[in-house]
C-alpha positions in Angstrom: 0.0 0.0 0.0 2.8 2.4 0.8 4.5 1.7 -2.6 1.3 2.1 -4.5 0.4 5.5 -3.0 3.2 7.4 -4.4 2.7 5.8 -7.8 -1.0 6.7 -7.7 -0.1 10.3 -6.7 2.3 10.6 -9.6 -0.3 9.2 -11.9 -2.9 11.7 -10.6 -0.6 14.6 -11.1 0.2 13.4 -14.7 -3.5 13.2 -15.4 -4.2 16.7 -14.1 -1.3 18.0 -16.2 -2.6 16.3 -19.3 -6.1 17.7 -18.7 -4.7 21.2 -18.3 -2.6 20.8 -21.5 -5.7 19.7 -23.5 -7.7 22.6 -22.1 -4.9 25.1 -23.0 -4.7 23.7 -26.6 -8.4 24.1 -27.0 -8.3 27.6 -25.7 -5.5 28.7 -28.0 -7.2 27.1 -31.0 -10.5 28.9 -30.0 -8.6 32.3 -29.9 -6.8 31.7 -33.2 -10.2 31.1 -34.9 -12.2 33.7 -33.0 -9.8 36.7 -33.3 -8.5 38.3 -36.5 -5.4 39.8 -35.1 -3.1 39.8 -32.0 -0.1 41.5 -30.5 2.7 39.1 -29.6 4.1 40.7 -26.5 7.3 40.3 -24.4 6.7 40.1 -20.6 10.2 40.2 -19.1 10.2 41.4 -15.5 6.4 42.1 -15.6 4.8 41.1 -12.3 1.6 39.0 -11.9 -0.2 42.0 -10.4 0.7 44.0 -13.4 -0.6 41.3 -15.7 -3.8 41.1 -13.7 -4.4 44.8 -14.0 -3.9 44.7 -17.8 -6.3 41.8 -18.1 -9.0 43.9 -16.3 -8.3 46.9 -18.5 -8.6 44.8 -21.6 -11.8 43.1 -20.6 -14.3 43.2 -23.4 -11.6 44.5 -25.9 -9.0 41.7 -26.0 -8.0 38.4 -24.5 -4.5 37.6 -23.1 -2.9 34.1 -23.3 0.5 33.1 -21.9 2.0 29.7 -21.9 5.1 27.7 -22.5 6.6 28.2 -25.9 7.0 24.5 -26.5 3.3 24.0 -25.8 2.3 26.9 -28.2 4.6 25.6 -31.0 3.3 22.0 -30.6 -0.3 23.2 -30.5 0.1 25.2 -33.7 2.0 22.4 -35.4 -0.9 20.0 -34.6 -3.5 22.4 -35.9 -1.6 23.1 -39.2 -0.4 19.5 -39.8 -3.2 18.9 -42.5 -2.1 22.0 -44.4 -4.9 24.3 -43.2 -4.2 27.7 -41.8 -0.7 28.3 -43.2 -0.8 31.8 -41.6 -0.7 30.2 -38.2 2.6 28.5 -39.0 4.3 31.9 -39.2 3.8 32.2 -35.4 6.0 29.1 -34.7 9.5 30.6 -35.5 9.0 33.7 -33.4 7.9 32.0 -30.2 11.2 32.4 -28.3 11.6 34.0 -24.9 9.0 35.2 -22.5 6.2 35.9 -25.0 2.4 35.9 -24.9 -0.6 36.8 -27.0 -3.1 39.7 -26.8 -5.9 38.6 -29.2 -8.5 41.1 -30.4 -10.9 42.0 -33.1 -10.6 45.8 -32.3 -8.0 48.3 -33.6 -4.6 47.3 -32.5 -3.6 50.9 -31.9 -6.2 51.1 -29.1 -4.9 47.9 -27.5 -1.3 49.1 -27.7 -2.3 52.4 -26.0 -3.8 50.4 -23.1 -0.6 48.4 -22.7 1.4 51.6 -22.5 -0.7 52.7 -19.6 0.6 49.9 -17.5 4.4 50.4 -17.9 5.8 50.6 -14.3 9.1 52.0 -13.1 11.5 49.4 -11.6 14.7 49.4 -9.6 17.9 48.2 -11.2 18.8 44.7 -10.1 22.3 43.2 -10.2 22.9 40.9 -13.1 20.1 42.3 -15.2 20.9 43.5 -18.7 20.1 47.3 -18.8 17.3 48.2 -21.2 18.4 51.8 -21.1 21.3 54.0 -19.8 21.1 55.8 -16.4 22.9 59.0 -15.5 22.9 60.4 -12.0 22.7 64.2 -12.0 25.1 66.3 -10.0 23.9 67.9 -6.8 23.0 66.9 -3.2 22.1 63.3 -2.5 20.7 63.6 1.0 23.0 60.8 2.1 25.2 61.2 5.2 29.0 61.2 4.8 29.3 57.7 6.2 28.0 56.3 2.9 30.7 57.8 0.6 32.0 54.2 0.0 29.1 53.6 -2.4 30.3 56.5 -4.6 34.0 55.6 -4.2 33.3 52.1 -5.6 32.2 53.6 -8.8 34.8 56.4 -8.9 32.2 59.1 -8.6 33.6 62.4 -7.4 31.8 63.8 -4.4 32.2 66.4 -1.7 30.6 67.0 1.7 28.2 70.0 1.7 26.0 70.9 4.7 26.4 67.5 6.3 25.5 65.4 3.3 27.2 64.0 0.2 27.0 66.1 -3.0 27.9 64.7 -6.4 30.3 67.1 -8.3 29.6 66.1 -11.9 26.9 64.2 -13.8 27.9 60.6 -14.1 26.6 57.7 -16.1 26.4 54.6 -13.9 24.6 52.2 -16.3 25.0 51.7 -20.0 22.3 50.3 -22.2 22.9 46.7 -23.1 25.4 46.0 -20.3 24.8 44.0 -17.1 24.0 46.0 -14.0 26.7 45.5 -11.3 26.2 45.1 -7.6 27.7 48.5 -6.8 25.5 50.3 -9.3 22.3 48.6 -8.1 23.2 49.3 -4.4 23.9 53.0 -5.1 20.7 53.6 -7.2 18.7 51.9 -4.4 20.3 54.2 -1.8 19.3 57.2 -4.0 15.8 55.8 -4.5 16.3 55.9 -8.3 14.3 53.5 -10.4 15.9 53.8 -13.8 14.0 51.1 -15.7 10.5 50.7 -16.9 8.8 47.4 -17.5 5.6 46.5 -19.2 4.2 44.3 -22.0 6.3 45.2 -25.0 4.9 44.5 -28.5 7.4 42.3 -30.3 5.3 41.2 -33.3 2.0 41.9 -34.9 -0.1 38.9 -36.1 -2.8 39.4 -38.7 -2.9 36.8 -41.3 0.9 36.5 -40.7 3.6 37.8 -38.4 4.9 41.3 -38.9 7.2 43.8 -37.2 5.4 46.3 -35.0 6.9 49.0 -37.2 4.0 48.4 -39.6 1.7 50.1 -37.0 3.5 53.4 -37.8 2.4 53.3 -41.4 -0.5 55.6 -41.9 -3.1 55.8 -44.7 -1.4 59.0 -46.0 1.9 57.0 -46.3 0.2 54.3 -48.3 -1.6 56.8 -50.6 1.7 58.6 -51.3 3.4 55.3 -52.2 0.5 54.3 -54.3 0.4 57.6 -56.1 4.1 57.4 -56.8 3.7 53.9 -58.2 0.8 54.9 -60.5 2.9 57.9 -61.8 5.7 55.5 -62.7 3.3 53.1 -64.5 1.8 56.1 -66.4 5.2 57.4 -67.4 6.3 53.9 -68.6 3.0 53.4 -70.5 3.3 56.8 -72.3 7.0 56.2 -73.1 6.4 52.8 -74.6 3.1 53.8 -76.3 1.3 51.0 -74.4 -2.0 52.3 -73.2 -3.0 51.5 -69.6 -5.6 52.9 -67.2 -2.9 54.8 -65.3 -1.9 56.6 -68.5 -5.4 57.6 -69.6 -5.7 60.8 -67.5 -2.3 62.3 -68.5 -2.9 61.3 -72.2 -6.4 63.0 -72.1 -4.9 66.1 -70.4 -2.1 66.3 -73.0 -4.6 65.9 -75.8 -6.8 68.6 -74.3 -3.9 71.0 -74.3 -3.6 70.5 -78.0 -7.3 71.1 -78.4 -7.1 74.4 -76.5 -4.0 75.5 -78.5 -5.9 74.8 -81.7 -9.0 76.6 -80.5 -7.1 79.7 -79.5 -5.2 79.8 -82.8 -8.5 79.5 -84.7 -10.2 81.9 -82.4 -12.8 79.3 -81.7 -14.0 80.4 -78.2 -16.9 78.0 -77.6 -16.1 76.4 -74.3 -15.3 77.6 -70.8 -11.6 76.5 -70.6 -10.7 78.3 -73.8 -12.5 81.4 -72.7 -10.4 81.6 -69.5 -7.2 81.0 -71.4 -8.3 83.7 -73.9 -9.0 86.2 -71.1 -5.7 85.5 -69.5 -3.8 86.0 -72.8 -5.7 89.3 -73.6 -5.3 90.8 -70.1 -2.6 89.0 -68.0 -2.1 92.0 -65.7 -5.7 91.5 -64.3 -4.9 87.9 -63.3 -1.6 88.9 -61.7 -3.4 91.7 -59.7 -6.1 89.2 -58.5 -3.4 86.8 -57.3 -1.6 89.6 -55.4 -4.8 90.6 -53.7 -5.7 87.0 -52.6 -2.2 86.1 -51.2 -2.1 88.8 -48.5 -5.6 88.0 -47.4 -4.7 84.3 -47.0 -1.6 85.2 -45.1 -3.5 87.6 -42.8 -6.1 84.9 -42.0 -3.3 82.4 -41.0 -1.8 85.0 -38.7 -5.1 85.6 -37.1 -5.5 81.9 -36.4 -2.1 81.8 -34.8 -3.0 84.7 -32.5 -6.2 83.0 -31.4 
């Protein structure tokens, strides 16, 4: 009986673990089918309370899922083994490190703004790779002279002023990308400086595939500018080769209309509005110049008034 009890206990734990694994796989599959897009976020040094607060803030807007990368990769491989959902396969290579999902059908910009609200300051801990540099500004520290050893360990020049330690010059104690030393961490703790900030960081964007978060910076105006430039190149190539395309129709018509106007002016055939305007301008160009000069100052004055308001 004594030998069977431990075995039964192990078997029970294994059964519970398997049940949780099956439930997790089902939940991940449900989210992949239910939601159109997701932020794949890094959660290094993010506390459980912070995660809980984010879940509450996202309630009704998005759903967060974290789990072991091996489980996530295995789940997606199982779901795509029959060749369905090839877009899910693009998730597998990026699942490295402390990552999780924030699934949503809403605008990702709104979700990212919520995540930014829960970035918390954090103290520097020895051995941690610094996400940013830290400089201590010169001036009084409020520490008593007995604690000068903390500054001496880092070769920071100090003096005693009015019974407390004062730093003489600004000094950088932590460099981005380097490990935080014990002395640096102890000094920053003494000065009550929390140089780092931790929160859920968007590493990738998923929407029918995996993309860099840089794509979120592309605006509609950027896309329209690139599209207009491409259409202009197609039109130029079409006109140069004499191969008519839809992109070239507008400039070809405009060029043809210029010839029509030139012929109409030459023949004094003033029968449509565009030719009448051109004729008036050619007969009395000074009137048009005067009108432009009058309009320009008025427009400038209006702008100045807006700035003053």
